[in-house]
C-alpha positions as CSV (number, residue, x, y, z in Angstrom):
1,M,50.8,42.2,122.5
2,G,47.1,42.6,123.1
3,F,45.4,39.2,123.2
4,S,42.9,37.6,120.9
5,L,39.6,39.2,122.2
6,F,41.2,42.5,122.6
7,S,42.6,42.2,119.1
8,M,39.4,41.2,117.6
9,L,37.6,44.2,119.2
10,S,40.3,46.9,118.6
11,S,41.7,48.1,115.4
12,D,45.4,48.0,116.0
13,I,47.3,50.9,114.4
14,A,50.7,51.7,113.0
15,I,51.6,55.4,112.8
16,D,54.3,57.1,110.7
17,L,54.6,60.2,112.9
18,G,56.6,62.3,110.4
19,T,57.8,65.9,110.6
20,A,56.0,66.8,107.4
21,N,53.2,64.1,107.1
22,T,51.5,61.6,109.4
23,L,50.3,58.3,107.9
24,V,48.1,55.8,109.8
25,Y,47.9,52.0,108.9
26,V,45.0,50.0,110.5
27,K,45.5,46.3,110.7
28,G,43.5,44.4,108.1
29,K,42.5,47.7,106.3
30,G,45.6,49.4,105.1
31,I,46.5,53.1,105.1
32,M,43.5,55.1,106.4
33,V,45.1,58.5,107.1
34,R,47.6,60.5,105.2
35,E,47.7,64.1,106.4
36,P,50.1,66.8,107.0
37,S,51.4,66.9,110.6
38,I,50.0,70.4,111.1
39,V,47.6,71.8,113.8
40,A,45.9,75.2,113.8
41,I,45.1,76.4,117.3
42,S,43.2,79.2,118.8
43,A,45.6,81.8,120.3
44,T,43.1,82.6,123.2
45,D,42.3,79.1,124.6
46,H,44.9,76.8,122.8
47,K,42.1,74.6,121.5
48,A,42.7,72.9,118.1
49,I,40.7,74.6,115.3
50,A,41.9,72.4,112.4
51,I,44.2,69.4,111.9
52,G,46.0,68.1,108.8
53,H,44.9,69.3,105.4
54,E,42.6,71.9,106.8
55,A,45.4,73.3,108.9
56,R,47.8,73.2,106.1
57,A,45.5,75.3,103.9
58,M,45.7,78.0,106.7
59,M,49.5,78.2,106.7
60,G,50.6,81.8,106.1
61,K,47.1,83.0,105.9
62,T,46.0,83.4,109.5
63,H,45.1,86.4,111.7
64,G,46.3,87.0,115.2
65,E,43.7,84.8,116.8
66,I,44.9,81.6,115.0
67,Q,48.4,80.1,115.1
68,V,49.4,77.2,112.7
69,V,51.8,74.8,114.5
70,R,53.9,72.0,113.4
71,P,54.3,69.9,116.5
72,M,57.0,67.6,115.0
73,K,60.5,68.8,114.4
74,D,63.5,66.8,113.1
75,G,61.5,63.6,113.3
76,V,60.6,63.9,117.0
77,I,57.8,65.6,119.1
78,D,58.6,69.3,119.6
79,D,55.3,70.2,121.4
80,D,53.9,67.3,123.3
81,E,50.5,68.8,124.1
82,I,49.8,69.6,120.4
83,A,51.2,66.3,119.2
84,E,48.9,64.5,121.6
85,V,45.8,66.4,120.2
86,M,46.9,65.6,116.7
87,I,47.6,61.9,117.3
88,R,44.3,61.5,119.1
89,S,42.5,63.2,116.3
90,F,44.1,60.7,113.7
91,I,43.4,57.6,116.0
92,R,39.7,58.7,116.5
93,K,39.4,58.9,112.7
94,V,40.3,55.2,112.3
95,H,39.3,53.7,115.7
96,K,35.7,53.9,116.3
97,N,35.4,51.4,119.2
98,R,36.0,53.7,122.2
99,L,35.6,50.8,124.8
100,V,38.8,49.0,123.7
101,R,42.0,51.0,123.3
102,P,44.2,50.1,120.3
103,V,47.8,48.8,120.3
104,V,49.9,51.4,118.6
105,I,53.2,50.9,116.9
106,V,55.0,54.3,116.1
107,C,58.1,54.6,114.0
108,V,60.9,57.0,115.2
109,P,64.3,58.1,113.9
110,S,67.1,55.7,114.6
111,G,69.0,58.4,116.5
112,V,66.2,59.0,118.9
113,T,67.2,59.7,122.5
114,K,65.7,57.9,125.6
115,S,63.7,61.0,126.7
116,E,62.4,61.4,123.0
117,K,61.2,57.9,123.2
118,R,59.5,58.6,126.5
119,I,57.7,61.6,125.1
120,I,56.4,59.7,122.0
121,R,55.2,56.7,124.2
122,N,53.5,59.1,126.6
123,S,51.8,61.2,123.8
124,A,50.4,58.0,122.1
125,E,49.2,56.6,125.4
126,Q,47.5,60.0,126.4
127,A,45.9,60.0,122.9
128,G,44.2,56.6,123.7
129,A,46.7,53.8,123.0
130,R,46.5,50.6,125.1
131,E,50.2,49.5,124.5
132,V,52.8,51.6,122.6
133,Y,55.7,50.0,120.7
134,L,58.5,51.8,118.7
135,V,60.3,50.8,115.6
136,A,63.1,52.6,113.9
137,E,62.2,54.4,110.6
138,P,64.9,52.8,108.3
139,M,63.9,49.4,109.7
140,A,60.3,50.1,108.8
141,A,61.2,51.5,105.5
142,A,63.3,48.4,104.6
143,M,60.2,46.2,105.5
144,G,57.9,48.4,103.5
145,V,60.0,47.7,100.3
146,D,60.0,44.0,101.1
147,L,63.7,43.7,101.8
148,P,64.6,40.4,103.7
149,V,65.4,42.2,107.0
150,L,65.4,39.0,109.0
151,E,68.0,37.2,106.8
152,P,71.8,37.2,107.3
153,M,72.0,39.7,104.5
154,G,73.0,43.3,104.1
155,N,70.1,45.7,103.2
156,M,70.7,49.4,102.9
157,V,68.1,52.0,103.1
158,V,68.3,55.8,102.6
159,D,65.1,57.3,104.1
160,I,64.7,61.1,103.4
161,G,61.9,62.5,105.3
162,G,60.7,66.1,106.3
163,G,63.0,66.5,109.3
164,T,65.7,63.8,109.0
165,T,67.5,61.6,106.7
166,E,68.1,58.1,108.0
167,I,70.7,55.8,106.5
168,A,70.9,52.2,107.7
169,V,72.4,48.8,107.0
170,I,70.1,46.1,108.3
171,S,70.7,42.3,108.8
172,L,69.2,39.6,110.9
173,G,66.3,41.8,112.1
174,G,68.5,44.6,113.5
175,I,70.3,47.7,112.5
176,V,74.1,46.9,112.1
177,C,75.1,50.6,111.5
178,D,73.1,53.8,110.9
179,T,73.6,57.4,110.3
180,S,70.8,59.9,111.2
181,I,71.2,63.5,110.2
182,R,68.6,66.1,111.1
183,I,68.4,67.3,107.4
184,G,65.5,66.6,105.2
185,G,62.8,68.3,103.1
186,D,62.3,71.0,105.6
187,E,65.9,72.1,105.4
188,M,65.6,72.0,101.6
189,D,62.6,74.3,101.8
190,E,64.5,76.7,104.1
191,A,67.4,76.7,101.7
192,I,65.0,77.7,98.9
193,I,63.5,80.6,101.1
194,Q,67.0,81.9,101.9
195,F,68.1,81.8,98.2
196,M,65.0,83.8,97.0
197,R,65.5,86.4,99.8
198,R,69.3,86.7,99.0
199,N,69.2,86.7,95.1
200,Y,65.7,88.2,94.4
201,N,64.8,90.2,97.7
202,L,61.7,88.1,97.5
203,L,60.0,86.8,100.6
204,I,58.2,83.5,100.1
205,G,56.3,81.2,102.4
206,D,56.9,77.6,103.4
207,R,54.2,76.2,101.0
208,T,55.7,78.1,98.1
209,A,59.1,76.9,98.8
210,E,57.8,73.3,99.0
211,N,56.1,73.7,95.7
212,I,59.3,75.2,94.1
213,K,61.2,72.1,95.4
214,C,58.8,69.6,94.0
215,T,58.4,71.3,90.7
216,V,61.9,72.4,89.7
217,G,64.2,71.1,92.5
218,S,66.9,68.8,91.3
219,A,70.3,67.4,92.5
220,M,71.8,66.9,89.0
221,P,71.6,68.7,85.7
222,L,68.4,67.8,83.8
223,D,68.1,66.9,80.2
224,E,65.7,69.8,79.9
225,E,66.0,72.5,82.5
226,L,62.6,73.6,83.9
227,T,61.1,77.0,84.8
228,M,58.2,78.2,86.9
229,I,56.9,81.5,88.3
230,A,57.4,82.1,92.0
231,K,55.3,84.6,93.9
232,G,56.0,86.4,97.1
233,R,56.6,89.8,98.6
234,D,59.2,92.3,97.4
235,L,61.4,93.0,100.4
236,I,62.4,96.4,99.1
237,A,59.1,97.8,97.6
238,G,57.0,95.9,100.1
239,V,54.6,94.9,97.3
240,P,53.5,91.5,95.8
241,K,55.9,90.3,93.2
242,A,56.3,87.3,90.7
243,I,59.5,86.2,89.1
244,E,60.5,83.4,86.8
245,I,63.0,81.0,88.3
246,N,64.6,77.9,86.8
247,S,65.9,74.5,87.9
248,E,69.5,75.5,87.7
249,E,69.0,78.2,90.4
250,I,67.2,76.0,92.6
251,R,69.8,73.3,92.2
252,E,72.3,75.8,93.5
253,A,70.0,76.6,96.4
254,L,69.7,72.9,97.2
255,A,73.5,72.2,97.0
256,E,74.2,72.3,100.7
257,P,71.4,69.9,102.0
258,V,72.0,67.6,99.1
259,S,75.7,67.5,99.8
260,A,74.9,66.6,103.5
261,V,72.9,63.6,102.4
262,V,75.7,62.5,100.0
263,D,78.3,62.8,102.8
264,A,76.0,60.9,105.3
265,L,75.6,58.1,102.9
266,K,79.5,57.9,102.5
267,V,80.0,57.9,106.2
268,S,77.5,55.1,106.4
269,L,79.2,53.0,103.9
270,E,82.5,53.5,105.6
271,K,81.1,52.0,108.8
272,T,79.6,49.0,107.0
273,P,81.2,45.6,107.9
274,P,83.0,44.1,104.8
275,E,80.7,41.1,104.3
276,L,77.6,43.2,104.5
277,A,79.3,45.8,102.2
278,A,79.7,43.0,99.6
279,D,75.9,42.3,99.8
280,I,75.2,45.9,99.3
281,R,77.6,46.1,96.2
282,D,75.4,43.3,94.7
283,R,72.1,44.3,95.8
284,G,72.3,48.1,95.8
285,I,70.7,50.8,98.0
286,I,67.0,51.5,98.3
287,M,65.8,55.2,98.5
288,T,62.5,55.9,100.5
289,G,60.8,59.0,101.9
290,G,59.5,62.2,100.2
291,G,63.2,63.3,99.5
292,A,63.7,60.3,97.2
293,L,61.4,62.1,94.6
294,I,63.9,65.0,94.2
295,K,64.8,64.8,90.5
296,G,68.2,63.3,89.9
297,L,69.1,62.6,93.5
298,D,69.2,58.9,92.8
299,R,71.6,59.5,89.8
300,R,73.9,61.9,92.1
301,L,74.1,59.2,94.8
302,R,74.9,56.6,92.1
303,E,77.7,58.7,90.7
304,E,79.0,59.5,94.1
305,T,79.2,55.8,95.3
306,N,79.3,53.8,92.1
307,L,76.7,51.6,93.6
308,P,73.2,50.7,92.3
309,I,70.6,53.1,93.7
310,N,66.9,52.3,93.4
311,I,63.9,54.5,94.3
312,A,61.2,52.5,96.2
313,E,57.7,52.3,94.7
314,D,55.5,54.8,96.4
315,P,58.5,56.1,98.6
316,L,56.1,58.3,100.7
317,T,54.3,55.3,102.3
318,C,57.3,52.7,102.7
319,V,57.7,53.5,106.4
320,V,54.0,53.1,107.4
321,R,53.6,50.0,105.2
322,G,56.6,48.5,106.9
323,T,55.2,49.4,110.4
324,G,51.9,47.9,109.3
325,K,53.7,44.6,108.6
326,V,54.9,44.4,112.3
327,L,51.2,44.7,113.2
328,D,50.0,42.1,110.8
329,D,52.6,39.5,112.0
330,F,53.7,40.6,115.4
331,G,55.2,37.2,116.4
332,K,57.5,37.1,113.3
333,Y,58.7,40.7,113.6
334,E,58.7,41.4,117.3
335,K,62.5,41.3,117.3
336,V,62.6,44.6,115.2
337,L,60.9,46.7,117.8
338,L,63.1,49.1,119.8
339,R,63.8,48.5,123.5
340,G,64.3,51.1,126.2
């Protein structure tokens, strides 16, 4: 790890490079960046026009000269050139001292391949990192909610992000067993888009689908079912149209991705060694990531597993806070870093 003089001069950085959002934690300062993982580029010279919130505001509203791109897919880098531009922009926002390059820790899905690790390391180095370390997302999430990950004790985390759902059992600073499925918030949005097209001949954009998911999406019947107005384009008449939808319909739309998360959790529990399973029975399972906020999902998992399920406080920042802990006490947590 960078030594004292370097560490004093540089602001070492932890990055939760998510499919939907990127969060950046600076050592000693906390979370400094929380922006969508989106870049708007010029179609003619491929230069970045806007990054993060500005680029998200352009989604679905651009002309032919501007492309809005999401460089992350399923939790890993899909377009390395654009990802590098995005990472560099976020690093520059928080790291003002250009003379000393920062140490960067990036969290990655637990199912990441060797070549995906290499692309992430290269992108961070090209974007200005002096050294790059990687940590598995479920490990970071567990640390972010203060679970005793270094103890000989079973800790189970379900981290539902934009591109992946990561489920892991952690003990003694390592992941004992994990299940990583490439289903998350994005697949839920896509399921809503397809449902609206199929049932109402209404074409809606990604942002509208996400808004529907957050407003009326649910995994279990609600005490009071919700309604909202969805706006889009009528696929038959070709004109703008608004319709009222309710939470029961959207629950039906989300049935498949929600069932995939339930099944992945059951597979993980089946793989858990008995002593650790006993710990999980007593201590319960923690849910983190944006998907944890879907109404009734914790209740659904509780019913399906008969285990205590708890939603983390501020589930959207658990992963970056956990990665920041590694930065703050590198000697203690070095063993949680990924090799290879």
